[in-house]
C-alpha positions, -999 to 999 in steps of 0.1 A, spaced: 175 -111 127 191 -88 154 167 -68 176 175 -34 189 151 -13 210 144 20 195 120 48 201 101 63 172 127 74 148 129 102 123 153 106 94 183 125 108 210 131 83 243 141 97 261 140 64 269 172 45 242 177 20 250 191 -14 215 207 -18 185 199 -39 194 185 -73 176 198 -103 155 172 -122 168 172 -158 149 143 -172 111 148 -176 102 124 -204 85 95 -188 95 62 -205 82 35 -182 60 34 -150 48 5 -128 31 6 -94 48 -27 -85 15 -40 -69 14 -70 -93 34 -88 -119 13 -73 -147 35 -66 -178 29 -29 -183 45 -12 -213 63 -44 -221 81 -47 -188 85 -83 -175 84 -87 -137 97 -119 -121 94 -121 -83 114 -147 -63 105 -151 -26 89 -116 -25 53 -105 -21 31 -82 -42 8 -62 -20 -17 -33 -24 12 -10 -13 38 -25 -36 64 -53 -39 78 -63 -5 112 -80 2 103 -105 29 134 -127 33 171 -130 26 164 -144 -9 137 -119 -20 143 -105 -55 122 -87 -81 138 -87 -115 124 -63 -141 133 -67 -177 127 -36 -199 116 -41 -235 146 -21 -247 177 -4 -232 175 30 -215 191 61 -229 227 70 -218 211 98 -199 182 91 -176 166 90 -142 154 61 -122 129 67 -93 112 44 -69 93 49 -36 103 28 -6 83 24 26 87 2 57 124 10 54 147 8 84 181 -8 75 195 -6 111 167 -28 125 162 -48 93 199 -56 86 206 -94 86 239 -94 67 270 -73 62 260 -65 26 224 -63 13 216 -51 -22 186 -27 -22 185 -14 -58 206 -25 -88 205 -16 -125 224 -37 -151 230 -37 -188 231 -75 -188 206 -100 -173 231 -120 -153 229 -97 -123 263 -110 -110 300 -107 -115 299 -122 -150 294 -86 -162 327 -75 -145 351 -84 -173 328 -70 -201 319 -36 -213 287 -39 -192 273 -11 -170 258 -14 -136 253 2 -102 245 -12 -68 230 5 -38 238 -18 -9 229 -16 28 239 -39 57 257 -41 89 289 -31 71 274 4 65 265 15 100 281 44 119 285 26 151 259 47 168 227 27 177 200 33 152 222 47 124 227 29 91 231 38 54 246 25 22 275 20 -2 270 29 -38 290 12 -65 289 25 -101 307 10 -132 299 25 -166 322 0 -185 334 -31 -167 350 -35 -133 381 -14 -141 357 17 -144 342 11 -110 339 39 -84 324 35 -49 317 53 -17 297 51 15 268 74 19 243 82 47 259 58 72 249 82 100 212 84 91 182 71 110 150 61 94 113 62 101 96 30 87 62 46 87 74 72 61 76 67 23 109 78 8 118 83 -28 151 70 -40 164 84 -73 195 79 -95 204 103 -123 230 94 -149 242 122 -172 268 106 -194 296 117 -171 282 112 -135 258 91 -115 240 109 -87 220 93 -58 192 113 -42 167 107 -14 135 127 -14 151 150 -40 182 158 -20 216 149 -35 235 124 -13 264 113 -35 277 117 -70 302 93 -86 320 94 -120 301 76 -147 317 83 -181 322 59 -210 290 38 -209 285 17 -240 258 -7 -229 224 7 -219 207 -3 -187 179 -28 -193 176 -49 -162 165 -38 -127 169 -58 -95 151 -48 -63 162 -67 -33 188 -93 -39 207 -94 -72 227 -125 -83 261 -116 -69 277 -148 -55 296 -134 -26 269 -143 0 250 -111 -3 214 -112 8 182 -91 5 171 -68 33 137 -82 46 110 -56 51 112 -28 25 82 -22 2 89 -8 -33 63 11 -53 57 36 -81 88 28 -102 94 54 -129 121 57 -156 127 90 -175 148 100 -205 160 133 -220 135 154 -240 102 171 -234 75 154 -214 51 133 -235 17 152 -233 -10 133 -215 -39 130 -240 -57 102 -222 -91 111 -206 -100 94 -173 -112 58 -175 -137 42 -152 -116 17 -131 -138 3 -104 -174 6 -91 -182 -8 -56 -215 -6 -36 -200 2 -2 -234 3 15 -271 3 7 -269 40 0 -232 45 -9 -214 38 -42 -176 42 -46 -165 52 -81 -128 50 -89 -110 64 -119 -76 55 -133 -62 90 -127 -68 122 -107 -101 138 -118 -112 174 -116 -133 181 -85 -159 202 -102 -168 177 -130 -164 146 -108 -185 162 -80 -214 171 -102 -244 147 -96 -257 154 -131 -227 135 -145 -238 102 -131 -268 79 -136 -279 45 -121 -302 20 -137 -326 4 -124 -336 38 -111 -316 49 -80 -315 86 -73 -281 102 -67 -285 126 -38 -249 138 -34 -213 133 -47 -182 136 -25 -148 139 -42 -123 118 -22 -89 130 -9 -71 106 -32 -85 128 -61 -92 96 -81 -125 86 -67 -159 98 -55 -186 84 -33 -222 87 -45 -249 90 -18 -281 75 -32 -315 63 -23 -314 26 -12 -302 -2 -34 -318 -36 -34 -297 -66 -27 -285 -89 -55 -298 -66 -82 -274 -59 -111 -271 -21 -115 -255 -1 -143 -236 31 -135 -232 56 -163 -207 85 -161 -201 114 -185 -182 146 -188 -155 137 -162 -123 157 -168 -87 150 -155 -65 176 -139 -43 182 -170 -40 216 -187 -58 216 -210 -80 189 -195 -89 156 -211 -126 147 -207 -143 113 -205 -173 116 -228 -192 86 -214 -186 52 -198 -205 26 -178 -200 -3 -154 -222 -29 -138 -221 -37 -101 -241 -55 -74 -251 -45 -39 -244 -72 -13 -256 -64 22 -223 -68 41 -211 -50 73 -178 -40 57 -168 -37 21 -138 -26 -1 -111 -43 20 -78 -28 8 -57 -60 10 -67 -86 -16 -56 -115 6 -78 -104 35 -114 -116 36 -146 -113 57 -154 -146 75 -167 -162 107 -144 -180 132 -150 -206 158 -127 -227 181 -107 -250 158 -107 -226 128 -76 -211 113 -63 -178 127 -45 -167 95 -46 -174 58 -9 -183 58 -3 -203 90 -17 -235 106 -25 -219 140 -61 -224 152 -83 -208 178 -85 -227 211 -107 -203 231 -131 -175 220 -152 -156 246 -189 -164 243 -196 -127 235 -178 -131 202 -195 -163 191 -216 -146 164 -192 -118 154 -176 -114 120 -138 -116 116 -113 -104 90 -90 -132 81 -55 -117 81 -20 -129 72 7 -135 98 35 -126 73 23 -90 77 32 -88 114 63 -66 110 46 -40 88 43 -6 104 25 18 80 -1 40 94 -24 31 65 -17 -6 65 -54 -17 61 -86 1 51 -122 -9 46 -156 8 45 -180 3 74 -214 0 58 -231 6 91 -221 16 127 -199 -12 141 -183 -23 174 -147 -30 163 -124 -52 184 -87 -57 178 -69 -87 194 -33 -78 201 -6 -103 210 -2 -104 249 36 -108 245 37 -71 234 41 -46 262 38 -13 242 8 -9 218 13 9 185 2 45 185 -29 39 163 -43 14 189 -36 35 220 -68 50 233 -89 20 225 -108 5 254 -93 -27 268 -123 -51 274 -105 -75 298 -112 -104 275 -87 -127 258 -88 -149 227 -63 -178 227 -47 -198 199 -23 -228 199 4 -201 193 -3 -173 217 -31 -152 233 -46 -119 223 -58 -90 246 -89 -74 232 -93 -36 225 -127 -21 215 -140 10 199 -172 22 182 -171 29 145 -195 51 125 -204 44 89 -174 54 66 -138 46 59 -118 28 86 -80 27 85 -59 5 107 -21 8 112 4 -20 109 11 -46 135 47 -33 139 62 -64 156 91 -87 149 91 -125 148 84 -127 186 48 -116 182 19 -126 159 -3 -104 136 -33 -89 153 -68 -103 148 -99 -82 138 -135 -89 147 -167 -68 148 -204 -68 150 -231 -44 138 -243 -20 165 -280 -24 176 -301 6 167 -311 27 196 -339 45 177 -373 40 193 -404 42 172 -429 63 192 -455 67 164 -488 47 171 -500 23 144 -525 36 119 -560 20 120 -562 -8 94 -581 1 63 -614 -17 55 -622 -22 92 -651 -6 109 -641 11 142 -665 4 171 -668 26 201 -677 14 235 -686 34 266 -694 70 262 -681 74 227 -682 105 207 -713 127 209 
Protein backbone atom coordinates (compact mmCIF):
# COMPACT_ATOMS: atom_id res chain seq x y z
CA UNK A 1 0.00 0.00 0.00
CA UNK A 2 1.41 3.42 -0.87
CA UNK A 3 2.18 5.81 1.94
CA UNK A 4 1.80 9.58 1.72
CA UNK A 5 2.50 11.94 4.60
CA UNK A 6 -0.52 14.06 5.39
CA UNK A 7 -1.47 16.41 8.16
CA UNK A 8 -4.91 16.15 9.70
CA UNK A 9 -7.35 16.37 6.84
CA UNK A 10 -10.83 17.71 6.56
CA UNK A 11 -13.31 17.13 3.83
CA UNK A 12 -12.72 19.87 1.27
CA UNK A 13 -15.04 19.73 -1.70
CA UNK A 14 -13.91 21.76 -4.65
CA UNK A 15 -16.59 20.42 -6.92
CA UNK A 16 -19.69 22.46 -7.70
CA UNK A 17 -22.42 21.40 -5.31
CA UNK A 18 -25.99 21.12 -6.46
CA UNK A 19 -27.35 21.83 -3.00
CA UNK A 20 -29.08 19.69 -0.42
CA UNK A 21 -31.36 17.08 -1.98
CA UNK A 22 -34.78 16.57 -0.44
CA UNK A 23 -35.39 13.10 1.00
CA UNK A 24 -38.41 11.66 -0.75
CA UNK A 25 -38.45 8.11 0.62
CA UNK A 26 -39.32 7.79 4.31
CA UNK A 27 -40.81 4.30 4.58
CA UNK A 28 -38.09 2.21 6.22
CA UNK A 29 -37.98 -1.25 4.61
CA UNK A 30 -34.77 -2.77 6.01
CA UNK A 31 -32.18 -1.78 8.57
CA UNK A 32 -28.98 -3.48 9.79
CA UNK A 33 -26.17 -2.17 12.05
CA UNK A 34 -23.60 -4.37 10.21
CA UNK A 35 -21.93 -5.27 13.52
CA UNK A 36 -22.62 -8.99 13.02
CA UNK A 37 -23.87 -11.45 10.42
CA UNK A 38 -27.22 -11.73 12.19
CA UNK A 39 -30.01 -12.22 9.63
CA UNK A 40 -32.28 -9.32 10.58
CA UNK A 41 -35.60 -8.94 8.69
CA UNK A 42 -34.67 -11.86 6.47
CA UNK A 43 -31.45 -10.29 5.19
CA UNK A 44 -28.63 -12.77 4.58
CA UNK A 45 -25.09 -11.44 5.22
CA UNK A 46 -22.01 -13.23 3.87
CA UNK A 47 -18.61 -11.79 4.79
CA UNK A 48 -15.48 -12.78 2.87
CA UNK A 49 -12.10 -11.57 4.21
CA UNK A 50 -13.82 -8.80 6.17
CA UNK A 51 -14.30 -8.17 9.88
CA UNK A 52 -17.43 -7.52 11.96
CA UNK A 53 -16.61 -5.07 14.77
CA UNK A 54 -18.56 -3.12 17.37
CA UNK A 55 -18.40 -0.17 14.95
CA UNK A 56 -19.57 -2.08 11.87
CA UNK A 57 -18.23 -4.29 9.06
CA UNK A 58 -14.69 -3.42 8.02
CA UNK A 59 -12.96 -4.04 4.68
CA UNK A 60 -9.45 -5.11 5.74
CA UNK A 61 -7.84 -6.43 2.54
CA UNK A 62 -7.96 -6.35 -1.25
CA UNK A 63 -10.42 -9.27 -1.24
CA UNK A 64 -12.82 -8.06 1.47
CA UNK A 65 -16.49 -8.35 0.53
CA UNK A 66 -19.81 -8.21 2.35
CA UNK A 67 -22.66 -9.58 0.22
CA UNK A 68 -26.17 -8.85 1.49
CA UNK A 69 -29.13 -10.69 -0.02
CA UNK A 70 -32.54 -9.14 0.62
CA UNK A 71 -35.58 -11.41 1.06
CA UNK A 72 -37.27 -9.70 -1.90
CA UNK A 73 -36.54 -7.05 -4.50
CA UNK A 74 -36.67 -3.34 -3.69
CA UNK A 75 -39.24 -0.97 -5.22
CA UNK A 76 -38.36 0.83 -8.47
CA UNK A 77 -38.15 3.99 -6.38
CA UNK A 78 -36.08 3.94 -3.22
CA UNK A 79 -33.20 5.18 -1.12
CA UNK A 80 -30.10 3.33 0.10
CA UNK A 81 -28.15 4.80 3.03
CA UNK A 82 -25.02 3.56 4.80
CA UNK A 83 -22.57 5.23 7.20
CA UNK A 84 -18.85 4.96 6.44
CA UNK A 85 -16.01 5.70 8.87
CA UNK A 86 -12.23 5.29 8.79
CA UNK A 87 -12.53 6.40 5.16
CA UNK A 88 -9.62 8.02 3.31
CA UNK A 89 -9.34 6.75 -0.27
CA UNK A 90 -6.18 8.70 -1.13
CA UNK A 91 -4.16 7.02 1.62
CA UNK A 92 -6.03 3.70 1.41
CA UNK A 93 -5.93 3.28 -2.37
CA UNK A 94 -4.11 0.13 -3.50
CA UNK A 95 -5.46 -0.26 -7.03
CA UNK A 96 -6.68 1.78 -9.97
CA UNK A 97 -10.31 0.73 -9.39
CA UNK A 98 -11.77 -0.28 -6.04
CA UNK A 99 -15.51 -0.98 -5.62
CA UNK A 100 -16.95 0.68 -2.52
CA UNK A 101 -20.74 0.16 -2.77
CA UNK A 102 -22.69 -1.82 -5.40
CA UNK A 103 -26.36 -2.74 -5.81
CA UNK A 104 -27.38 -5.48 -8.27
CA UNK A 105 -30.63 -7.03 -9.39
CA UNK A 106 -28.83 -10.37 -9.87
CA UNK A 107 -26.59 -12.30 -7.44
CA UNK A 108 -23.63 -12.69 -9.81
CA UNK A 109 -22.08 -9.34 -8.91
CA UNK A 110 -20.10 -9.37 -12.16
CA UNK A 111 -20.32 -8.79 -15.91
CA UNK A 112 -22.73 -11.70 -16.44
CA UNK A 113 -25.44 -9.12 -15.81
CA UNK A 114 -24.26 -6.88 -18.67
CA UNK A 115 -26.09 -8.62 -21.53
CA UNK A 116 -29.35 -9.05 -19.60
CA UNK A 117 -32.14 -6.75 -18.47
CA UNK A 118 -30.43 -6.55 -15.07
CA UNK A 119 -29.93 -3.30 -13.13
CA UNK A 120 -26.87 -2.26 -11.16
CA UNK A 121 -24.76 0.66 -10.01
CA UNK A 122 -21.14 0.83 -8.84
CA UNK A 123 -19.45 3.46 -6.68
CA UNK A 124 -15.74 2.93 -7.32
CA UNK A 125 -12.68 4.62 -5.83
CA UNK A 126 -8.99 4.02 -6.58
CA UNK A 127 -5.88 5.67 -7.92
CA UNK A 128 -7.70 6.23 -11.21
CA UNK A 129 -9.99 8.75 -9.49
CA UNK A 130 -7.52 11.21 -7.97
CA UNK A 131 -7.15 14.85 -9.01
CA UNK A 132 -3.37 14.75 -9.07
CA UNK A 133 -3.15 17.02 -6.02
CA UNK A 134 -1.69 15.16 -3.00
CA UNK A 135 -4.44 14.12 -0.60
CA UNK A 136 -7.34 14.41 -3.05
CA UNK A 137 -9.35 11.40 -4.24
CA UNK A 138 -12.93 10.53 -5.09
CA UNK A 139 -15.03 8.18 -7.19
CA UNK A 140 -16.57 7.10 -10.43
CA UNK A 141 -20.27 6.23 -10.43
CA UNK A 142 -21.65 3.78 -12.98
CA UNK A 143 -25.41 3.23 -13.29
CA UNK A 144 -27.26 0.84 -15.62
CA UNK A 145 -31.04 0.39 -15.23
CA UNK A 146 -31.36 -2.23 -17.98
CA UNK A 147 -28.22 -3.93 -19.24
CA UNK A 148 -24.88 -2.56 -20.38
CA UNK A 149 -26.33 -0.53 -23.26
CA UNK A 150 -28.21 1.64 -20.74
CA UNK A 151 -25.08 2.45 -18.72
CA UNK A 152 -24.10 6.02 -17.81
CA UNK A 153 -21.03 7.00 -15.81
CA UNK A 154 -19.17 10.02 -14.50
CA UNK A 155 -16.39 10.98 -12.10
CA UNK A 156 -17.37 12.69 -8.88
CA UNK A 157 -15.50 14.34 -5.96
CA UNK A 158 -12.04 13.55 -7.36
CA UNK A 159 -10.83 16.80 -5.75
CA UNK A 160 -12.09 15.97 -2.23
CA UNK A 161 -9.98 15.25 0.84
CA UNK A 162 -11.26 13.13 3.71
CA UNK A 163 -11.02 12.92 7.48
CA UNK A 164 -10.80 9.25 8.55
CA UNK A 165 -11.90 10.15 12.09
CA UNK A 166 -15.28 11.35 10.77
CA UNK A 167 -18.33 9.27 9.93
CA UNK A 168 -19.90 10.05 6.55
CA UNK A 169 -23.29 9.00 5.24
CA UNK A 170 -23.37 7.81 1.62
CA UNK A 171 -26.82 7.70 0.02
CA UNK A 172 -28.26 6.73 -3.36
CA UNK A 173 -31.77 7.74 -4.45
CA UNK A 174 -33.37 6.19 -7.54
CA UNK A 175 -36.64 7.72 -8.73
CA UNK A 176 -37.56 5.74 -11.83
CA UNK A 177 -35.82 8.25 -14.09
CA UNK A 178 -32.58 9.22 -12.28
CA UNK A 179 -30.05 7.91 -9.77
CA UNK A 180 -28.58 10.49 -7.37
CA UNK A 181 -25.49 10.06 -5.20
CA UNK A 182 -25.26 12.09 -1.96
CA UNK A 183 -22.69 12.49 0.81
CA UNK A 184 -23.98 13.78 4.16
CA UNK A 185 -27.22 14.85 2.47
CA UNK A 186 -25.49 16.94 -0.21
CA UNK A 187 -26.12 15.96 -3.84
CA UNK A 188 -22.85 15.14 -5.64
CA UNK A 189 -23.97 13.56 -8.94
CA UNK A 190 -27.17 12.58 -10.76
CA UNK A 191 -27.21 10.10 -13.66
CA UNK A 192 -30.08 8.98 -15.92
CA UNK A 193 -31.74 5.80 -14.65
CA UNK A 194 -34.94 5.10 -16.62
CA UNK A 195 -36.33 1.77 -17.79
CA UNK A 196 -35.47 -0.48 -14.83
CA UNK A 197 -37.28 -3.83 -15.09
CA UNK A 198 -35.41 -5.92 -12.49
CA UNK A 199 -35.47 -4.71 -8.87
CA UNK A 200 -32.33 -4.35 -6.74
CA UNK A 201 -31.94 -7.31 -4.37
CA UNK A 202 -28.20 -7.80 -3.77
CA UNK A 203 -25.81 -5.39 -2.05
CA UNK A 204 -22.01 -5.62 -2.19
CA UNK A 205 -19.83 -3.60 0.20
CA UNK A 206 -16.15 -3.71 -0.61
CA UNK A 207 -15.29 -5.89 -3.57
CA UNK A 208 -17.99 -7.11 -5.94
CA UNK A 209 -17.27 -9.98 -8.37
CA UNK A 210 -16.15 -8.08 -11.45
CA UNK A 211 -13.32 -10.03 -13.10
CA UNK A 212 -11.23 -7.12 -14.36
CA UNK A 213 -8.77 -7.15 -11.46
CA UNK A 214 -10.75 -4.76 -9.28
CA UNK A 215 -10.00 -4.94 -5.55
CA UNK A 216 -11.56 -3.72 -2.32
CA UNK A 217 -10.27 -0.64 -0.51
CA UNK A 218 -8.81 -1.75 2.85
CA UNK A 219 -9.82 0.33 5.84
CA UNK A 220 -13.42 1.62 5.57
CA UNK A 221 -15.98 0.59 8.19
CA UNK A 222 -19.63 0.38 7.08
CA UNK A 223 -22.51 0.66 9.56
CA UNK A 224 -26.20 1.53 9.96
CA UNK A 225 -27.41 0.32 6.56
CA UNK A 226 -30.96 1.44 5.76
CA UNK A 227 -33.24 0.94 2.77
CA UNK A 228 -36.35 3.06 2.18
CA UNK A 229 -39.26 2.87 -0.25
CA UNK A 230 -42.08 5.21 -1.27
CA UNK A 231 -45.01 5.78 1.04
CA UNK A 232 -45.59 7.09 4.53
CA UNK A 233 -43.27 6.03 7.35
CA UNK A 234 -44.33 2.91 9.22
CA UNK A 235 -45.36 4.05 12.72
CA UNK A 236 -43.13 2.76 15.50
CA UNK A 237 -45.41 1.01 17.96
CA UNK A 238 -42.70 -0.99 19.74
CA UNK A 239 -41.96 0.00 23.34
CA UNK A 240 -38.36 -0.05 24.56
CA UNK A 241 -36.94 -3.48 25.39
CA UNK A 242 -34.34 -4.27 28.00
CA UNK A 243 -31.22 -5.18 25.99
CA UNK A 244 -28.36 -5.46 28.49
CA UNK A 245 -27.65 -5.17 32.22
CA UNK A 246 -24.03 -4.98 33.44
CA UNK A 247 -22.65 -4.46 36.94
CA UNK A 248 -19.96 -1.90 36.14
CA UNK A 249 -18.71 -1.60 39.71
CA UNK A 250 -19.76 -2.53 43.21
CA UNK A 251 -22.14 0.42 43.29
CA UNK A 252 -22.86 1.00 39.58
CA UNK A 253 -25.23 -0.86 37.22
CA UNK A 254 -25.46 -0.09 33.50
CA UNK A 255 -28.92 -0.62 31.97
CA UNK A 256 -29.14 -0.58 28.15
CA UNK A 257 -32.37 -0.41 26.13
CA UNK A 258 -32.78 -1.28 22.45
CA UNK A 259 -33.79 2.27 21.46
CA UNK A 260 -33.62 5.82 22.74
CA UNK A 261 -35.62 6.31 25.94
CA UNK A 262 -37.29 9.34 27.44
CA UNK A 263 -35.03 11.03 30.00
CA UNK A 264 -37.81 11.67 32.53
CA UNK A 265 -39.10 8.09 32.74
CA UNK A 266 -35.68 6.46 32.35
CA UNK A 267 -34.17 8.75 34.98
CA UNK A 268 -36.79 8.03 37.65
CA UNK A 269 -35.36 5.76 40.40
CA UNK A 270 -38.89 4.57 41.23
CA UNK A 271 -38.99 2.74 37.88
CA UNK A 272 -36.24 0.31 38.91
CA UNK A 273 -35.85 -2.36 41.55
CA UNK A 274 -33.09 -4.82 42.45
CA UNK A 275 -33.43 -8.11 44.29
CA UNK A 276 -31.85 -9.27 46.65
CA UNK A 277 -32.33 -5.86 48.18
CA UNK A 278 -29.97 -3.22 46.83
CA UNK A 279 -31.05 0.39 47.20
CA UNK A 280 -31.02 2.60 44.10
CA UNK A 281 -29.66 6.00 45.09
CA UNK A 282 -29.55 7.78 41.73
CA UNK A 283 -30.16 7.26 37.99
CA UNK A 284 -28.07 9.02 35.31
CA UNK A 285 -29.43 9.11 31.75
CA UNK A 286 -26.45 8.59 29.39
CA UNK A 287 -25.57 10.69 26.35
CA UNK A 288 -26.35 7.80 23.96
CA UNK A 289 -29.98 8.23 25.16
CA UNK A 290 -30.34 4.42 25.16
CA UNK A 291 -28.89 3.66 28.58
CA UNK A 292 -28.75 4.72 32.21
CA UNK A 293 -26.34 4.10 35.07
CA UNK A 294 -27.85 3.26 38.45
CA UNK A 295 -25.88 4.32 41.52
CA UNK A 296 -26.64 1.84 44.29
CA UNK A 297 -25.66 0.62 47.68
CA UNK A 298 -22.88 -2.02 47.40
CA UNK A 299 -23.41 -5.34 45.61
CA UNK A 300 -21.97 -8.60 46.87
CA UNK A 301 -19.68 -10.56 44.59
CA UNK A 302 -20.97 -13.63 42.73
CA UNK A 303 -24.57 -13.07 43.86
CA UNK A 304 -27.25 -13.44 41.18
CA UNK A 305 -29.28 -10.24 41.16
CA UNK A 306 -32.54 -9.51 39.35
CA UNK A 307 -33.22 -6.04 37.95
CA UNK A 308 -36.84 -5.06 37.32
CA UNK A 309 -37.82 -2.03 35.24
CA UNK A 310 -41.23 -0.50 34.57
CA UNK A 311 -42.90 2.48 32.91
CA UNK A 312 -39.97 3.32 30.60
CA UNK A 313 -41.06 5.29 27.52
CA UNK A 314 -39.35 5.84 24.18
CA UNK A 315 -38.99 9.20 22.42
CA UNK A 316 -41.75 8.68 19.85
CA UNK A 317 -44.82 10.91 19.70
CA UNK A 318 -47.03 9.53 21.10
CA UNK A 319 -44.61 7.50 23.25
CA UNK A 320 -44.57 3.72 23.55
CA UNK A 321 -44.10 2.53 27.11
CA UNK A 322 -42.48 -0.60 28.48
CA UNK A 323 -44.87 -1.85 31.16
CA UNK A 324 -42.37 -4.12 32.91
CA UNK A 325 -39.32 -6.28 32.23
CA UNK A 326 -36.52 -7.97 34.14
CA UNK A 327 -33.00 -9.30 33.71
CA UNK A 328 -30.51 -11.21 35.87
CA UNK A 329 -26.90 -10.15 36.34
CA UNK A 330 -23.82 -10.86 38.47
CA UNK A 331 -21.37 -8.50 40.09
CA UNK A 332 -17.76 -9.59 39.57
CA UNK A 333 -15.13 -7.46 41.27
CA UNK A 334 -12.96 -6.45 38.27
CA UNK A 335 -10.95 -3.23 37.81
CA UNK A 336 -12.50 -2.56 34.38
CA UNK A 337 -15.78 -3.74 32.88
CA UNK A 338 -17.92 -3.30 29.74
CA UNK A 339 -15.03 -3.44 27.25
CA UNK A 340 -16.57 -2.23 23.98
CA UNK A 341 -14.67 -4.56 21.62
CA UNK A 342 -15.82 -8.15 21.97
CA UNK A 343 -12.43 -9.58 20.90
CA UNK A 344 -10.55 -7.63 23.60
CA UNK A 345 -10.19 -9.18 27.04
CA UNK A 346 -8.82 -8.47 30.49
CA UNK A 347 -5.77 -10.61 31.28
CA UNK A 348 -2.31 -10.75 32.87
CA UNK A 349 0.92 -10.91 30.85
CA UNK A 350 4.46 -12.06 31.52
CA UNK A 351 7.59 -12.53 29.43
CA UNK A 352 6.83 -15.22 26.85
CA UNK A 353 3.08 -14.47 26.70
CA UNK A 354 1.31 -13.35 23.52
CA UNK A 355 1.14 -9.62 22.81
CA UNK A 356 -2.01 -9.86 20.64
CA UNK A 357 -4.95 -12.17 20.11
CA UNK A 358 -4.24 -12.40 16.37
CA UNK A 359 -0.42 -12.60 16.13
CA UNK A 360 2.36 -14.88 17.40
CA UNK A 361 4.47 -12.02 18.82
CA UNK A 362 5.47 -12.48 22.49
CA UNK A 363 6.80 -10.23 25.22
CA UNK A 364 10.57 -10.43 25.71
CA UNK A 365 11.04 -7.81 28.46
CA UNK A 366 8.55 -6.18 30.87
CA UNK A 367 9.78 -3.70 33.53
CA UNK A 368 9.52 -5.07 37.06
CA UNK A 369 7.02 -2.32 38.03
CA UNK A 370 4.43 -3.88 35.73
CA UNK A 371 4.88 -7.48 36.92
CA UNK A 372 1.51 -7.61 38.70
CA UNK A 373 -0.42 -5.19 36.49
CA UNK A 374 -3.47 -6.10 34.43
CA UNK A 375 -3.43 -5.94 30.61
CA UNK A 376 -6.09 -5.62 27.92
CA UNK A 377 -5.31 -8.13 25.18
CA UNK A 378 -5.78 -6.26 21.89
CA UNK A 379 -5.66 -7.22 18.18
CA UNK A 380 -2.87 -6.09 15.86
CA UNK A 381 -5.27 -6.00 12.89
CA UNK A 382 -6.68 -2.82 14.46
CA UNK A 383 -3.41 -0.89 14.16
CA UNK A 384 -4.58 1.32 11.27
CA UNK A 385 -7.90 2.42 12.82
CA UNK A 386 -8.10 6.08 13.69
CA UNK A 387 -11.51 6.72 15.30
CA UNK A 388 -11.55 8.94 18.39
CA UNK A 389 -13.90 6.47 20.11
CA UNK A 390 -12.06 3.32 19.05
CA UNK A 391 -12.22 1.60 22.48
CA UNK A 392 -14.19 2.26 25.64
CA UNK A 393 -14.49 0.57 29.02
CA UNK A 394 -15.65 1.41 32.54
CA UNK A 395 -13.07 1.96 35.28
CA UNK A 396 -14.68 0.41 38.36
CA UNK A 397 -12.19 2.23 40.59
CA UNK A 398 -9.43 4.83 40.20
CA UNK A 399 -6.66 3.42 38.02
CA UNK A 400 -3.18 4.19 36.80
CA UNK A 401 -3.45 3.61 33.05
CA UNK A 402 -0.38 3.06 30.87
CA UNK A 403 -0.36 2.91 27.06
CA UNK A 404 2.64 1.34 25.33
CA UNK A 405 3.11 2.97 21.90
CA UNK A 406 5.38 1.62 19.17
CA UNK A 407 8.79 3.38 19.36
CA UNK A 408 8.97 3.45 15.55
CA UNK A 409 6.28 6.17 15.57
CA UNK A 410 7.57 9.72 15.90
CA UNK A 411 4.27 11.64 16.23
CA UNK A 412 1.74 10.49 18.82
CA UNK A 413 -2.00 10.57 18.04
CA UNK A 414 -3.82 13.54 19.48
CA UNK A 415 -5.71 11.56 22.13
CA UNK A 416 -2.41 10.32 23.65
CA UNK A 417 -0.58 13.64 23.63
CA UNK A 418 -0.45 15.11 27.11
CA UNK A 419 0.07 11.75 28.79
CA UNK A 420 3.21 11.49 30.91
CA UNK A 421 6.11 9.54 29.39
CA UNK A 422 7.46 7.21 32.10
CA UNK A 423 10.86 6.55 30.50
CA UNK A 424 10.15 2.81 30.56
CA UNK A 425 10.03 0.42 27.62
CA UNK A 426 8.31 -2.92 27.01
CA UNK A 427 9.85 -5.06 24.28
CA UNK A 428 8.54 -7.89 22.14
CA UNK A 429 10.08 -10.08 19.45
CA UNK A 430 8.57 -7.63 16.92
CA UNK A 431 9.24 -4.14 18.32
CA UNK A 432 9.44 -2.06 21.50
CA UNK A 433 6.90 0.23 23.16
CA UNK A 434 7.44 3.53 24.96
CA UNK A 435 5.17 3.88 27.99
CA UNK A 436 2.77 6.79 28.64
CA UNK A 437 0.90 7.09 31.94
CA UNK A 438 -2.14 8.91 33.30
CA UNK A 439 -4.47 8.66 36.27
CA UNK A 440 -8.07 7.60 35.67
CA UNK A 441 -11.03 8.21 37.97
CA UNK A 442 -13.98 5.85 38.26
CA UNK A 443 -16.13 6.14 35.12
CA UNK A 444 -16.10 5.69 31.37
CA UNK A 445 -12.73 5.70 29.62
CA UNK A 446 -12.41 6.18 25.84
CA UNK A 447 -9.23 5.54 23.86
CA UNK A 448 -8.62 6.60 20.27
CA UNK A 449 -7.38 4.42 17.45
CA UNK A 450 -3.74 3.47 16.91
CA UNK A 451 -3.76 5.28 13.55
CA UNK A 452 -0.63 3.69 12.06
CA UNK A 453 0.09 1.80 8.85
CA UNK A 454 1.78 -1.60 8.51
CA UNK A 455 5.13 -0.23 9.71
CA UNK A 456 3.95 0.07 13.34
CA UNK A 457 2.14 -2.32 15.68
CA UNK A 458 -1.03 -1.83 17.72
CA UNK A 459 -0.53 -0.20 21.13
CA UNK A 460 -0.63 -2.20 24.37
CA UNK A 461 -2.79 -1.34 27.41
CA UNK A 462 -1.98 -2.05 31.06
CA UNK A 463 -3.13 -0.67 34.38
CA UNK A 464 -3.30 -1.16 38.13
CA UNK A 465 -5.72 -0.03 40.82
CA UNK A 466 -4.56 3.09 42.64
CA UNK A 467 -3.76 2.67 46.34
CA UNK A 468 -6.16 4.51 48.58
CA UNK A 469 -4.66 7.57 50.28
CA UNK A 470 -7.47 7.87 52.86
CA UNK A 471 -6.07 7.59 56.41
CA UNK A 472 -8.34 6.30 59.18
CA UNK A 473 -7.79 8.62 62.15
CA UNK A 474 -10.61 7.29 64.36
CA UNK A 475 -9.40 5.40 67.47
CA UNK A 476 -10.69 1.86 67.97
CA UNK A 477 -13.67 1.46 70.27
CA UNK A 478 -13.19 -0.43 73.50
CA UNK A 479 -14.11 -4.10 73.05
CA UNK A 480 -17.45 -5.07 74.55
CA UNK A 481 -17.59 -7.45 77.46
CA UNK A 482 -14.18 -6.37 78.78
CA UNK A 483 -13.67 -4.61 82.08
CA UNK A 484 -11.48 -1.49 81.72
CA UNK A 485 -8.87 -1.21 84.46
CA UNK A 486 -7.33 2.13 85.40
CA UNK A 487 -3.79 2.48 86.68
CA UNK A 488 -2.14 5.46 88.27
CA UNK A 489 -4.27 8.34 89.35
CA UNK A 490 -7.37 7.25 87.52
CA UNK A 491 -10.68 9.06 87.68
CA UNK A 492 -11.79 10.54 90.95
